[in-house]
Phi, psi and omega in degrees: 000137177292118182291349177265001177294153178240091181304142181233127173297144171270151179292156175095010176240136180237134174266123183228148174253128184225119179052041180076007177253140177265127180231132174262117186254127175268118179294319187288320184256353183057036176257157183234135175246120178279131180242143168273175184301318180293321179293325176294324177292318176301313178303315181295332180278354182274070181247005180086355182258341182250141177281166175302319177298320179292325177295312178304317181294321177297318176297318177299324177292319184288328183229067184302327182292343181242019186305326179288125181088004180295320184296323178293317179299319178300312181300314179296315182296319180294319177298320176294317178298321178292321181295332178275355180077017183277339181221159167248140176261000000 
């Protein structure tokens, strides 16, 4: 994945917490995507202003104990969010 891309959320998705679980809800398709805390942080950073590399750096800062492999985790999460139509790369 190109580390210079600036992922952007697509309209019509809402991040909600229900019973301690994070859910990304698509208004248009009424589907729900379960997210863990790091995936929710990635989603929140997909505002079109941060590059993939900057998002990975933010995750490494938030989870220093897991810094190794963060770039790969970010790439996988972004690919999954794109596959669900939640972001544009």
